[in-house]
C-alpha positions in Angstrom: 83.5 100.1 139.2 80.5 99.3 136.9 77.9 101.9 135.7 74.3 100.8 135.9 71.1 102.6 135.1 69.3 104.1 138.1 66.6 101.5 138.5 68.9 98.6 137.7 71.2 99.5 140.6 68.3 99.2 143.0 66.9 96.1 141.3 70.2 94.4 141.3 70.2 94.6 145.3 66.6 93.5 145.4 67.3 90.4 143.2 70.5 89.4 145.4 68.4 89.8 148.5 71.0 92.3 149.9 68.8 95.4 149.8 68.0 95.0 153.4 71.6 95.0 154.3 72.9 97.6 151.8 73.0 101.2 151.8 73.9 103.8 149.2 76.5 106.5 149.2 75.6 109.8 147.5 78.6 111.9 146.0 78.6 115.5 145.0 81.9 115.9 143.1 83.2 119.3 143.0 86.6 121.1 141.9 88.2 120.8 145.5 85.8 118.6 147.6 83.6 115.6 147.3 80.6 115.7 149.6 79.3 112.4 150.9 75.9 111.3 152.1 74.7 107.8 153.1 71.3 106.3 153.3 69.7 104.8 156.2 69.4 101.0 156.6 66.0 101.2 155.0 67.2 103.2 152.0 64.5 105.8 152.6 66.5 108.8 154.0 69.8 110.4 153.1 72.0 111.9 155.7 75.3 113.8 155.5 78.4 111.9 156.1 81.6 113.6 155.3 83.6 115.8 152.8 86.9 114.5 151.1 89.4 116.9 149.8 89.9 116.4 146.1 93.2 116.5 144.4 94.6 114.7 141.4 97.5 113.4 143.5 95.2 111.8 146.1 92.9 109.8 143.9 94.4 106.6 145.3 93.9 107.6 148.9 90.3 108.8 148.1 89.6 105.2 146.6 90.9 103.6 149.6 88.7 105.7 151.8 85.7 105.0 149.7 86.5 101.3 149.8 86.6 101.4 153.6 83.2 103.0 153.6 81.8 100.2 151.3 82.9 97.7 154.0 82.3 99.8 157.1 78.8 100.9 156.0 77.7 97.9 153.9 77.3 100.0 150.7 75.5 98.5 147.8 76.3 101.3 145.4 77.3 104.9 144.7 75.0 107.6 143.3 77.0 110.4 141.7 75.3 113.8 141.1 75.6 114.6 137.4 74.5 117.7 135.6 72.4 116.4 132.8 72.1 119.1 130.2 71.0 118.0 126.8 71.7 121.5 125.3 75.5 121.4 125.7 78.1 119.4 127.3 79.2 121.1 130.7 82.6 121.3 132.3 81.1 119.8 135.5 79.9 116.7 133.6 83.3 116.1 132.2 84.9 116.6 135.6 82.6 114.0 137.1 83.4 111.6 134.4 87.1 112.1 134.8 86.7 111.5 138.5 84.8 108.3 138.0 87.4 107.1 135.4 90.2 107.9 137.9 88.6 106.0 140.6 88.2 103.1 138.2 91.8 103.1 137.2 93.0 102.7 141.0 91.4 99.1 140.9 90.3 99.7 144.8 86.6 99.7 143.9 86.1 96.6 142.0 82.7 95.1 142.2 81.1 98.4 143.2 78.3 99.6 141.1 77.3 103.1 140.5 74.7 105.3 138.8 74.3 109.0 137.8 71.5 111.1 139.2 70.5 114.5 137.8 71.7 117.0 140.4 69.5 119.8 139.2 70.0 122.6 141.4 71.1 120.8 144.7 74.1 123.1 145.4 72.2 126.2 144.7 69.3 125.2 146.9 71.7 124.4 149.8 73.6 127.6 149.2 70.5 129.8 149.4 69.5 128.0 152.6 73.1 128.5 154.1 73.4 132.2 153.2 71.2 133.3 156.1 72.9 131.1 158.7 76.1 133.1 158.6 78.8 130.2 158.8 82.4 130.9 158.4 83.1 130.4 154.6 85.1 127.2 155.1 82.4 125.7 157.3 79.7 126.9 154.8 81.6 125.2 152.0 81.9 121.8 153.6 78.2 122.0 154.7 77.2 122.9 151.2 79.0 119.9 149.7 77.6 117.4 152.3 74.0 118.7 151.9 74.3 118.8 148.1 75.3 115.0 148.4 72.2 114.5 150.6 69.9 116.3 148.0 71.4 114.0 145.3 71.0 110.8 147.3 67.5 111.7 148.4 66.4 112.4 144.9 67.6 108.8 144.0 66.1 107.2 147.0 62.7 109.0 146.3 62.8 107.8 142.6 63.5 104.2 143.2 61.2 103.9 146.2 58.4 105.6 144.2 58.9 103.0 141.4 58.8 100.2 143.8 55.7 101.3 145.4 54.0 101.7 142.0 55.1 98.1 141.1 53.7 96.7 144.3 50.5 98.5 143.8 50.1 97.1 140.3 50.8 93.6 141.4 48.1 93.9 144.1 45.5 95.0 141.3 45.9 92.6 138.6 44.3 93.2 135.0 44.2 96.9 135.4 45.4 99.5 132.8 47.7 101.2 135.3 51.2 101.9 133.8 54.5 102.7 135.4 55.8 106.1 134.7 
């Protein structure tokens, strides 16, 4: 697996003309579970996909499952939720880096590009929404992980699509002082 900046992951697919046939996988990595979400074929909308059980002993199996999804869903890259906190390093950030390193060491995901997306309060937002729905705790946890992954991936899709729209607008109106933000 190879890390790429957020915009570069998207632009790499644009340059290779595979964006139309590629989708993204959002991953919310937790202590026990990894929530998965997948983009639609237009890379505009994220949807929940699954939850994988996370153990140190099953990293090879997880890597094989993810490689199967790459083929099955024509995935062009992974978007990992990452807690960006400039004040202090967090335990969750370290946990995600270790998980990514462990996936890389399996060798199963060669050629797969990934990026990190600030996850903000995705889990907290989903948690507050699910509280009122009174699900069984196990069902609530799997829904939480899936929809946190949806939130992470949707943030990424909105970000890259907004940048693309601005670039298209600027190219239509040459010689202006518009700048990309």
